[in-house]
N, C-alpha and C positions, 0 to 999 in steps of 0.2 A: 266281546272276545272270550267269554266264558266257554262257548262251544268249541273254540279252537285253542284252548290254553295248553294242550299237550303237543301241539304241532306248530313250530315257529313259522313254517312255510305258509300254513293256513292263516296264521295271525298276520303275516306279511301281506297276504292277499287282501285281508279285511282292511288293514291300514291303508293299502293302496286304493282300494275302493272308496274308503272314507275320504281320502285326499281328493279323489276325483269328484266326489259329491261337494265337498267344501269349496273346491276351486271354482265352482260355478257362481259363487257369491264373493265379489271382490273384497267385501268387508271381512271375509273369513280366510283370506290368503295366508295369514300366518299360521292358522290352525291347519290349513291344507298342507303347507310346507312341513309342519311338524309331523303330520301323519305320513307323508311321503318319506321323510327321513327315518321315522320309526320303522317303516316297511323295509327300507334299505338295510337297517341294522339287523332286522329279524331274518332277512333273506341273504345274508352274507355269502352263503354257500351256493346260491342259485343265481348265476350270472345272467341267465335269460330273464328272470324276474327283475333283476336289478336294471337291465337294459330297458325294460318296459317302464320302470319307475323313473329312471333318468329322463326318459322322454316326457313323461307326465310332469315331472318337476321342472324340466326345461320349458314346457308349455306355460306353466304357472309363472316362472321367473321372467319369461319373455314379455309379460304384460307390463313390467316395470323397467323403464329405460336404464335405470341405475344398475339393474341386475342382468342386463344383456350379456356381459362377458361370462357370467356363470351359466346362463341358459345355453350359450354357444358351446361351452365346455361339456355340458351334459348331453347336448345333442350329438356332439362329436363322439363322446364315449359310447353312447347308445348306438349310433350309426355304425361305428367301427365294429363293435361286438356283433351286431346283427348281420352286417355284411360278411364278416368272417365265419359266422355260424350258418350262413346260407339262408337266413330268414328274409326272403325277398319282400314279403308283405310288411313286416315290421320295419325293414330298411326303407321301404317306400314311404311309409308314414312319417318316419323321422326325417327323411330327405325333404319331404314337403314342408314340414314344420321349420326345418333349418333354412330352407329357401325363403319362406315367408319372413323369418326373422332377419335374414340378410337384406331383404327389400327394405324393411323398417330401418335397418342400420345404414342404408344407402350403398351397400356393397353389392352392386348389380352383377358383377362377374361371379361372385360366390352364389348369389341368388339363382343366376342362370344355370350354373353347374348343378346345384342340388335339385332345382325344379326339373331340369332335363332328366336327371336320374329318376326322379319320381314319375315323370311322364312315361319314360321308357318301361317302367316296371308296373305301373298302375293298370289294373284290369277293369275297374269300374268306370263306365263311360261318363257318369256324372263327375267323378273326381278328375278324370282325364280332361274334360272340358274346363273344369275349374283351374287346373294346373296350366293348361294351354293359355287360358285368359291371363293368368299371372305372368306367364312367359312373354306374352304380347306386351303387357304393362312394363316389364323389365326392358324389353327391346325399345319401347318408346322413351323410357327414362334414359337409357344408354345413348340413344340418338340425340337427346337434348344436351348432352355433356359437351 
């Protein structure tokens, strides 16, 4: 962080990137969370950056069943900010993550809602196919109820 010490936004970006790297190793989840939270503090004045970090932190917390409510809150904050700001790409990514968490939670109505939003806005065919497959999974699970 020596290179970025005069600029809190650049420091925030570095901490966010560090969190992303650490989150790939489950044994380093606490360090990843700390890095994300440090990024949020440093970027208090940049709502767009915070929305990105909320999404990343939500992804991290969604791995732990006990932290699902926190992950859901972070996804909601990120989604609402990105929706209001008109960032369709970011909103699509968060909607997909939020829908996947809702599947894990067994909330198939919420999963369907957010996965449909993601499908409507996704431009990449690979991701569209993946989201469509998840929507089919949700439909099967809803039919079994």
